[in-house]
N, C-alpha and C positions, 0 to 999 in steps of 0.2 A: 578617591577613589577606597577603594576596601578590600580584601582577601577572604573569600570562604573558606575556615579554617578542612572545613570536613573534606574526604577525599573522592571525587563523584566515580564512577564507573562505568565501560563500557563492558560488549559482551564478551571480549577477550580476556577482560579480571575476571572472570568466577566462573564457577560448574555448579552443576545444580544436585547437591547431597541426593544419592539414593536411601530409600526408605521402604521397611516392608510393606508388601502390596497385596490385596487378594486380587487382584485382575490375574484370570487365570492363560489369556491370549491377546496377543493386541488386537485381534480383528473384535474383542469385545469392548474398543473403546470408540465412543462415539464422537465424531470430529463435528458433530454439524451443533449449532446454537440456535438456540429460539432469542428472540430478544422481543421481550411482549410489551413493552413502555419505554416508549421513548421523552426527554422533558419537553419537545414541542411537536415531534411527529405524531400522528395519529395513527401510523402504519405498524404493522410488527412484522418481524422478520427472522426468515430462518435461513441458514446459511451456512458454509465453514469458513468461517470470519477471517479471511487470507484475502485480499485486493489486489490484482494486478495495477500498475502504478501507471498514471496517466499521465504518463511520457510518449512521445509520436512514436516510438519503436514497440513499446508493450500495452499501450493503450488502443487497440485496436480492434476494427469491427470484428475481424476473423478470431482473433484471442478471447473477446466476450463469448462468440457463439460455442466456441470449444470448453472453456473455464466453465460456463452455464452448465452443462452437462456435468461437472463437477461438484456443482453447489457452491463454486468460489463466485468472488465478486469481479467485477471488471470496472475501473475508471478511464470511460472513454479519453482519450487525450482532447484537448480544450481548442484545438485548431482545426478541426472538422467543420465545414461548412454547414451550413443551417440544413441547404438544401441535401447534405449528404447524411445527416443528422435525420430530418424527417423520412428522406427516401429510406436509409436502413430500418426503422421502424414501420413502415407504411407495408416494404417488403415482408415483416412479418405476422403483421397483423392485418392484411388489405383483404385475403381471400378465407379468413377463417370463417369456422362456422361461429355464429352468435353464442353457441352453447358454450365453445370450449375458449370463446374470446378472452373471457375475465380471468381466467384461469392462466392464462397463457402471457396475456398484458401484466397479472402479478408476477409472474415469475421472473419478465424482463427489467420491472420498475426494481424489482429486489437485486437482481445482479447484475444489471447493464445499467452503471450511473452515468451522467452528463456530468462532465468538468467544464467549469467555467472561471473565468478572473473576476474584476471588480471594476471594467470600465464601464461607460457606456454602452458600448459594442455588446457586452457579453450578456448585461442585463437585457439589453432587447432582442438579442438573438435568443435569451432562457422564452421569455414572451412572445418571441413570433411562432418559437417551438411549441409552446401550451397550445396557442391557438389555433395551429395546425394540425396536431394529435389528440388534443382534447383533454391532454391528461398530464399531471405534474410529475417529472423523473428525479426520483434519487440524487442530488448534485453532489460533487466536489467543486468545493471553492477554494482555488488554489492560488496564493500568493507566494513570496519567497519568506518573506518577512511580516507576519500576522501580530505585529504587536502597536500596529499603529492604529490610533483613534476611528481613522476613515474605514482602517478595515474592518474595523468591530461593525461600525453604521452602516456599509456596505452587504454586510452577512444578514445585518436584521432586515434591511430593507429586497434582500433575495429572501426572506421568510416569508415577508408579506406578499411578493410576486407569488410564490408557490408556495404556500402555508402548510400542504398534507406531504410536502417532502421528508423523507430523512435526509438531511445536511451537515456533510463533513465540511471541517472548515481548518485552514493552515494555512502555515506552519509554525509552531510554538515548542516552547522547550521546559516551560517554566507553567508552575501548578496556579500562581496569581492568574495569569491571561486564560489558562485552561479556563479557569470559573467566569472570568469576565465574557469570551467568547460564549458560553451556554447561557449565562443569564444575561446578557447584554443583547450579545449579536442573536440569542435564540438559537444555535447550534446545537446537533443533538450529540455529534461526535467529534472532537478536535485531533485533528492529525500532527502527531509528535514529531519531532526531529528537525535540527538547526546542523548541517551539515554531515552528518553522518554518513550518506550517499557514496555509493564508490566512484561515479562521476560528478559528484561535487566539491567545489571548491573555496567555497565559502569561509570554513574557517583558517587557511590559508591566506586567502584576498583580504578577508575581514578582521581576522582574528576573534570572531565571535563564533561561540557555538557551545555546545552541554554535552557532556559523556551518554549515551542514548540509552543504556540501561538505566543509569541515577534518573534521566528524563521521563524515562515509560514510569517508573514506582513512585516518584513523587505527582507526574503530570495523572496518572489512574487515583492514586490517592484523593487531589483537588477534585475528578471529574464524579469519583463516587460517593464522594461525601453528601456532603447538601444538596449537591446539582444536580446528583439524580442522572448524571450523562455518561458518556461512555469517550474513550478514546483509540486513535488508531494511531500505532509504532510504524514511523516511516523512513525508513533508511537505516544501513549498519548490518543488515543479512546477509553472511557471506556463504552462511550453510543452514542447513535444517535446523541444529543444534542452537542457531541463534534464534532460528524462528521458537522453538521451546524455551527458551530464556525470557524473548519478549513475554510472550503469553503467561509465566511464569513469574513476570513483573508485572504484571496486570493489565498489560494490554488484551482488549476487546477485538480488535481487528488487528493485523499485522500487513503491513502493506508492501510487495516485493517488487525490484525494478530489474536490476542486475541477474536476480537468480534466474530470472523467466526471460530475460534479453538473448537474442540466438536459437529460440526458437522457432520452429514452424511459421506460428499466426504470426510472429512480429514484423512490421514494416517498416517500410526504409531502405537503406542504400545497401543489398546486399552484393554480396561478391561471389561468383563460382568458379570451380575449377574452371582451369584451360581447357579449354573445347568443350565444355559440358554444359550440363542445366543443374550441376550437382551443385548444393551451396555450400560456401565455403567458410565466412565470418560476415559478418554485420556492423557496420558502424554502430554505434552505439554511445551518446553523448548527452550530459548533462541540460534541463531543457534550459538553464542560464546563461550556459555556455557560447563563447563566439559564432559556433557551428549553427545554435539554433537561432543566434538574435541574426544572423544573415541570411537563415531560412524564412522568417517570420515576419521579422520587425526592425532589421538592419542594424546597427552599429549606434550608437550612440555618443555624445561627449561625454554624460555622465555617468553611465552606466559602466562598470567592468563586467568582463567575464567572472562567473560565477561558478563555471563547469568545465568540465574536459571532454575530450573523444575520445574514445579506444575502440578497438576490432575486437570484438566477440567470437572467437569459434562456434560454428554451426554445432545447434545441441541434439536435432532431433525433435521430435513430437513434443510438446510442451505438457503432453501426459504423464512423459517419463519424469518431468520435473516435479510435477504433482503427486506421483506416486511416493518420489522419494522426500519430498516432504512430508507429506501425510504419514509415510511410514517412519519418519522420523520422528513425529509428536506422537504416534502410536505406542513407539518403544520408549518413551521417556515417560509417557504417562503409566506404562508397566512399572518403569523403575521406581516412580516415586507416588502411587496408588491414587492415581485421577483418574476417574472412570469416565469421566469424560471430559472433552476441550475445557469448559465453563471454571471445571475445579483446580486446572492446572496452577493458578494462582493461590490457592489457598493451601496446596500439597507440598509447593517451592520453598526449599531451603538454598540461600545461593553460600556458597563457600568461597572465598577469594584466594587468589590461587596466584602463580607467579609466572605460567603459561599452562594452555589449557591442552593442550597435544604434544605427541611426539614429534619429533621434526627430521628424525632424521636421516630419511629417505628423500627429503625436500633437499640438502646439503650436500647429497651426494648424484652420483653418476645414474643413480636404478630410477628407472621409469616407473612409475605406478598405472596398470591397466584400469585402475578403478575409479582414477581419479577424476574422470569426466563425466562417472556417474554418481559420485557419492560428494563431492566437493558442490559443484555445479557453481564452479564462479566465473564470474564474468573474465577476468580476465588476471 
């Protein structure tokens, strides 16, 4: 046993220091980023590098349709059946003019990613999908624990099945495993985050985890070095300012779950206001919770619940959340002198603080009329 001496930090432990900026307007900030080269995939990717999490509420077909319009990415949840997945793409591509098909196919490949696990069933589903559609989708290879030798080997096997795909794999929280997944597993992007999610209880149940800001900084350093890879910060973002901090810490992509939950495109168990068809709240839960286990696999004698279920108030169109997040990033860039999303890391200096915001009204009887618009919190 040993104890690492340096303090590790989370989003709430820091603020970004402002500095002189040439940016005249938030509108001048470029949120799109073009990834011209990946470690293993031959593809390029132009997008706003924010990703809807592959949870069964947020990783929906409808969410993908809406976020593609914004240039965001959606990782479809991995519980869609093969017929549903093939049907979704057939519906998009089936009646297209051949001259337009290549452009639309590229857009959907880049912005709608398929999620799989590492079981034989998952790998076979990928093979069947490719044989039916004729193209390799970009992939999110998703497990709770990305530290096993078996996981690394399976990611490499998935690369052999779908060699052209941009492959994102995780989750991990330390630089050594990031390097291993890129080098041996042949992943292009590594998903970073052990336990920071709002409905994840891994840290409580297992005692395992890593503060998300420090994990992002250290994993980005590992990926961007000799591996020439990328990372996606997954979990812990409660506000648009946390997304800014993740990009400032070196994240190439940021994955959002709770911030998008409760918006119109979400699937799942909606409750409605009595006597109406007006949405009231959505049941939102971790994908390792007993709720998810009961729904998809059943409880086991050896696997605990590492998630919880909460109810999220209805937030309206996802476009409103997108606007708030993008606006926060644009404002941050004008505060720190970054003209592009890509430049945020180079322009960021973090300041350690005792607290990040004034909580006076949270501890009183006042109610903020802006809270639902500005905080975009799940609970």
